[in-house]
N, C-alpha and C positions, 0 to 999 in steps of 0.2 A: 264559480268552483262547482265541480261535478259531484253529486252525491252518488257514491258508488253502490250503496245498498239499495237504492230505489232507481238508479239510472236517470236521474233528473238533474237539471241545473237549479241553483238557487236554494234558499232556505226551505227546510222541510216544515210544512205546516201540520198541526195536529188534525186528525179526522174530525170532521164536524159533528158526527154522532157520538164521539167519545169525549167526555169531560170527566177526567179523573182527579181534577184538582191541582194538577201540576201547572196549569196554564191560567189559574184564577188570580184575582186581585185580592190578596189578604186572606182572611178566614183562618182556618186551622193552621195552615203552614205558616202564616205570619205570626201567629200566637206562639207557635214552637220556636220560631226563629228569635223573637223578642225574649222568650224565656231562656233560651241557650245563650244569647248574648249577655243577658244580665247575670245569670248564674254562672256562666264561664268566666265572666270578668271578675265577679266576686271570688271565685275559687282561685284564679290565677294570681290576682293581686293581693289576696290574703296570704298565699304561699310566698309571694315576694316579700310582703311585710313581715311575715314570720321569720323568713331567713334574715332579713335585716335586724329584726329584733334580737335574734341569736347572736349575730356578728357584733352589733353595736350595744348589746346589753340593755335594751329598752323594752318597754311593754305596750307601747301605744301604736306602733307602726302596722300591726296586723289589722287594727280596727281601721286605721286610716287607709290602709290597702283595700279592705272590703268596701269602704265607702267610695273610694276612687274607682274600684271595679264596677260597683253598681251604677255610678254616674256615667262611666265610660260605655258600659253595655247599653244603657238607655240612649245615650248620645249616638252610638252606632245604629241602633234600631231606628231612631228617628231620622238619621241621615239616609238610611235605606228605604225611607217612607213606609215603614211597617207599623208606626203608631197612629197613622192618620186613617180616617174613614175613607174607604174606597166604594163608590157605588157599584152595585151589582150589574154586570153586563148583561144586556138581553140575550136571549138564546140566539145563537148564530154569530155572536161577536160583533155585530154591526149596530151602530146607534143611528136613530133617525135624526135627520138634520133639523136643527132648531131654526124655525122661520121668524121667531120673535113675536108671533101672534097669540102665543099661549095656548094653542091647540095641540092635542097630542099626536 
């Protein structure tokens, strides 16, 4: 597929001299994503529980919804590999091949 903005074929690679965090593994962006998954899940499922509490005339579904939202948010962040430690890539984005001899 042709990239009309650059006039090239194939995927557009980020410039090697520009590292603004959008192409990194984890860090601040992953933390914000985990936070938004968990808080968003709590808010959405608490509202669902609150609505069901109102309709069914109960009092516990809002707490069950909050718990379900927190668990669901953590599950989503775990499935997107946001809760695991990612090693920092070396500058330039390439890794040296491991020859198994233990030398750097």
